[in-house]
Each structure stands twice: as structure tokens, then as C-alpha cells.
C-alpha positions in Angstrom: 121.4 108.7 112.7 119.2 108.5 109.6 116.9 111.4 110.6 119.8 113.8 111.0 121.3 112.7 107.7 118.0 113.3 106.0 117.8 116.8 107.6 121.3 117.6 106.4 120.4 116.6 102.8 117.2 118.7 103.0 119.1 121.8 104.2 121.7 121.2 101.5 118.9 121.2 98.8 117.0 124.2 100.2 120.3 126.2 100.4 121.2 125.8 96.8 117.7 126.5 95.3 118.1 130.3 95.7 121.6 130.1 94.2 120.2 128.3 91.1 117.2 130.7 90.8 119.3 133.9 91.5 119.0 135.2 88.0 115.4 135.9 87.4 115.3 134.2 84.0 112.8 131.5 82.9 115.6 129.0 82.3 117.1 129.6 85.8 113.6 129.2 87.4 113.0 126.0 85.4 116.4 124.6 86.4 115.8 125.4 90.1 112.3 123.8 89.9 113.6 120.6 88.3 116.4 120.4 90.8 113.9 120.8 93.7 111.5 118.2 92.4 114.2 115.5 91.9 115.9 116.2 95.2 112.6 116.2 97.1 111.6 112.9 95.5 115.0 111.3 96.4 114.9 112.7 99.9 111.4 111.2 100.5 112.7 107.8 99.2 115.6 108.0 101.7 113.3 108.7 104.5 111.0 105.9 103.4 114.0 103.4 103.3 115.2 104.5 106.8 111.7 104.1 108.2 111.4 100.7 106.5 114.8 99.6 108.1 113.8 100.9 111.5 110.5 99.0 111.3 112.4 95.7 110.7 115.5 96.2 112.8 114.5 98.7 115.5 117.5 101.0 114.9 118.1 104.3 113.1 121.8 103.8 112.8 123.2 104.5 109.3 125.7 101.6 109.5 123.0 99.1 110.5 121.0 99.3 107.2 120.6 95.6 106.4 117.0 95.1 105.1 117.1 94.3 101.4 114.1 96.5 100.3 115.5 99.4 102.4 119.0 99.1 100.8 117.6 98.9 97.3 115.3 102.0 97.9 118.2 103.9 99.4 120.6 103.0 96.5 118.0 104.3 94.0 117.4 107.5 96.0 121.1 108.3 96.4 121.9 107.6 92.7 119.0 109.8 91.7 120.6 112.6 93.9 124.0 112.0 92.2 122.5 112.0 88.7 123.6 108.5 87.7 122.1 106.9 84.6 119.2 106.1 84.1 118.1 108.8 86.6 120.4 111.3 85.0 118.0 113.4 82.8 117.7 116.3 85.2 121.5 117.0 85.5 122.3 118.4 82.0 119.1 120.4 82.0 119.7 121.9 85.4 123.4 122.7 84.6 122.5 124.3 81.3 119.8 126.5 82.8 122.0 128.1 85.5 125.2 130.2 85.5 128.6 128.7 85.2 129.4 129.2 88.9 126.1 127.6 90.0 126.8 124.7 87.5 130.2 124.3 89.2 128.5 123.8 92.6 126.0 121.3 91.2 128.7 119.3 89.5 131.1 119.1 92.4 130.0 120.2 95.9 126.5 118.7 95.6 127.9 115.3 94.9 129.6 115.0 98.3 126.5 114.5 100.7 124.9 111.6 98.7 128.4 110.0 98.0 129.3 110.2 101.7 126.1 108.4 102.6 126.9 105.7 100.0 130.3 105.3 101.6 128.9 105.0 105.1 126.2 102.5 104.2 127.0 98.8 104.4 125.2 95.9 102.6 124.6 97.8 99.4 123.2 95.8 96.5 126.3 95.0 94.3 124.5 94.0 91.1 122.4 97.2 91.0 125.4 99.4 91.7 127.6 97.8 89.0 124.7 98.0 86.5 124.2 101.7 87.3 128.0 102.2 87.0 128.4 100.7 83.5 125.1 102.4 82.3 126.4 105.8 83.5 129.8 105.4 81.8 128.1 104.5 78.5 125.4 107.1 78.7 127.8 109.8 79.8 130.1 109.0 76.8 127.4 108.6 74.2 125.3 111.6 75.1 128.3 114.0 75.3 129.3 113.3 71.7 126.8 115.6 70.0 126.8 118.5 72.5 128.1 122.0 71.8 127.4 123.7 75.1 130.2 123.4 77.8 127.8 123.0 80.7 126.0 120.1 79.1 129.3 118.4 78.2 130.5 118.8 81.7 127.2 117.3 83.0 127.7 114.2 80.9 131.3 114.1 82.0 130.1 114.1 85.6 127.7 111.2 84.9 130.6 109.2 83.3 133.1 109.9 86.1 130.6 109.1 88.8 130.0 105.8 87.0 133.7 104.9 87.6 133.4 106.0 91.3 130.3 103.9 92.0 131.8 100.8 90.2 134.6 100.6 92.7 132.6 101.7 95.7 131.8 98.1 96.9 135.4 96.8 96.4 137.5 99.7 97.7 136.2 102.8 99.4 139.6 104.5 99.3 139.8 104.2 95.6 136.2 105.5 95.2 137.2 108.5 97.3 140.4 109.1 95.2 138.3 108.9 92.0 135.8 111.4 93.4 138.4 113.8 94.6 140.4 113.8 91.4 137.2 114.4 89.4 136.2 117.3 91.6 139.7 118.8 91.4 139.8 118.6 87.6 136.2 119.8 87.1 136.7 122.8 89.4 139.9 123.8 87.6 138.1 123.6 84.2 135.1 125.5 85.4 137.3 128.3 86.9 138.9 128.8 83.4 135.4 128.9 81.8 134.1 131.4 84.4 137.1 133.7 84.0 136.3 134.2 80.3 132.6 133.5 80.3 133.1 130.6 78.0 129.8 128.7 77.3 130.0 127.1 73.9 132.5 125.5 71.4 132.7 128.8 69.6 133.8 130.6 72.7 136.4 127.9 73.4 137.9 128.4 69.9 138.5 132.1 70.9 140.2 131.3 74.2 143.7 131.2 72.7 143.5 134.8 71.4 142.5 136.0 74.9 144.8 133.9 77.0 147.3 131.4 75.6 148.4 130.3 79.1 144.8 129.4 80.1 144.2 127.7 76.8 147.2 125.5 77.3 146.1 124.7 80.9 142.6 123.9 79.6 144.1 121.4 77.1 145.9 119.6 79.9 142.8 119.5 82.1 140.7 118.1 79.3 143.2 115.4 78.6 143.4 114.6 82.3 139.5 114.3 82.4 139.8 111.9 79.5 142.2 109.8 81.5 145.4 110.0 79.4 148.7 109.1 81.0 150.8 110.6 82.7 148.1 113.1 83.8 146.3 112.8 87.1 143.0 111.6 85.6 144.7 108.4 84.5 145.7 107.2 88.0 142.2 106.5 89.4 141.0 104.8 86.2 144.1 102.6 86.1 143.7 101.6 89.7 140.0 100.9 89.3 140.6 98.7 86.3 143.4 96.9 88.2 141.1 96.3 91.2 138.2 95.1 89.0 140.5 92.6 87.3 141.8 91.4 90.7 138.2 90.5 91.6 137.8 88.7 88.2 135.3 91.3 86.9 137.1 91.4 83.6 134.0 91.9 81.4 132.9 94.9 83.5 136.5 96.4 83.4 136.7 95.9 79.6 133.3 97.5 79.1 134.2 100.5 81.2 137.5 101.0 79.5 135.8 100.9 76.1 133.1 103.3 77.3 135.8 105.7 78.5 136.9 106.0 74.9 133.6 107.7 74.1 134.3 110.4 76.7 137.8 110.7 75.5 136.4 111.5 72.0 134.6 114.6 73.0 137.5 115.7 75.3 139.9 115.5 72.4 137.4 117.3 70.2 137.4 120.1 72.7 141.2 120.1 73.0 141.5 120.3 69.2 139.0 123.3 69.1 140.7 125.1 72.0 144.4 124.8 71.1 144.8 123.7 67.5 142.3 125.6 65.4 143.6 129.2 66.0 146.9 130.6 64.7 149.2 131.6 67.6 148.6 135.4 67.8 147.5 137.6 70.7 145.2 140.6 70.8 145.1 143.6 73.0 141.3 143.9 72.6 139.1 142.8 75.4 136.2 142.2 73.1 134.9 138.7 72.5 134.9 139.3 68.7 137.8 140.8 66.8 136.8 143.2 64.0 
């Protein structure tokens, strides 16, 4: 039922606002306000699309959404909630303004409710979804190239990965789910490493090896998996998605997305280089961030 789905989304939004604004800092308050405004706008669009559909069809069933204006409005609202390009501007700012643990929730757990609604809804507008998908992979790759803050890089990484997930959503829901789950798994692992050493910038990443060589090596593998290099786990969904797209003769789209993923791979490899290859292999007994 659409009304219960809308209530669930609202509860989800209202529950995370205090978590984002927990630290009484202007940046945290600003991030929470931006998040609330975007999510409230998207929720009102979802309610509007469900009312529009009920007006035409007489049903509030989620699976019976068939009116074209309603499906377009719903798609725009859910992609706004997910942070897909071109409705992505709020995501890097919100993640940068909060703590690492709050950014982890925004980048992973908060993607599940809108994505589950997209998976449940039939008759989604294919051209709009595919356009949003290719735009997201390109924007996520391009925008991440000149960032130095880890949370912003992971925000653009999120935009690019969700582009891949949405691209295959129409053709294969199982593949979309696999792509989303692998992304959440890899991002959670990377965030936990960052949280354990309060690593926020490239400079902090370059000092990770001196504090924990094992975590630094794990970080390297996770970053390469996020980039989609074989034989790591991140390669599997991308390979299967490209295979499925070519099976449906969407070769230009598949080629564009493969090329766009090279942009993302560029900043992952840059991070890998900074993390593991720019420090001599020595350990320190000091717990300080800086060695004197």
C-alpha cells in the first residue's frame, strides 16, 4: 500500500535527522537541514504520484502503478532520494558535513528503502532510468577526480555505483540486487577502516601504513574491488551487468558505462597509491597521528 510505504520513508528520514545533527556544529546542522529538505521534497512527490495513480486506477497497490505521469513522478522522487545525477548535489555535501559513522549510514542503509520501492514498482520509464544511470556513472567518475576528502570521494563513488544498479534494474532485478549488496558490503568495509583510524583526507590515508599495515593492505584490496578490477568481488556485478546489456543489444550504453567506470577507477587507484605505495614499510609504537 502506497500510504504505508510513504509513512515508512518518512519515519526513516525523521529517524536519521538527529543522528546527522548529533554533533552541535554548524556543518552538521547544515547537512541535516539539507538532507531533510531533499527527503521531504522527494516524499511529497511520492505521495503526489500515488494519489495521481489512485485517481486514475482506483487502487493504492504499489504493484499496480501504471499511469505514465505517476510513474515518471515516482521515478524522479526515488532517484532524488537515492542521490542519482542530476539530483545528486545534496549527497556529497551531507556526507562531508557529518561524522564518518553517519556518512556510512547515509551511503549504505539509507539507499535500501527507495531502492526496494524501485524494485517493487512495475512499468518504470526505461529511457529515463537509463539516462539517469549513464549520467550518474559519468558524474560520479568526473566529480570524484579532484576530491581530497574521503567522505566526498565515497559520495561520488556511491553515485557511480548506483548508476550501475539502476541501469540493470529494468532488465534483471536479481542483478540489481547483487550490485547493490556488493556495493554496500565494500563501502561498509572501507568506512569501518576509516572510522577505526579517524581517516578523513588523503593526508590521513598516507599515514595509515605506519599505524596499521594490515588495515592498509585490506584498504588497498577494497579500493581495487570498488574500482571493479578482476578477480575481486566488485568485478562480478559489473561484468554481469555489461553481459546482460549486450544481450539486450544495448551496446552503446554498455560501452559508455564501461568507459565511465575508468574515471572512477582513476581515483580509486590514486587512493591505493597514496595508501600503500608512498610510505616506506616501517612501523611505529606511537599512537600519535604525526610522528616527531
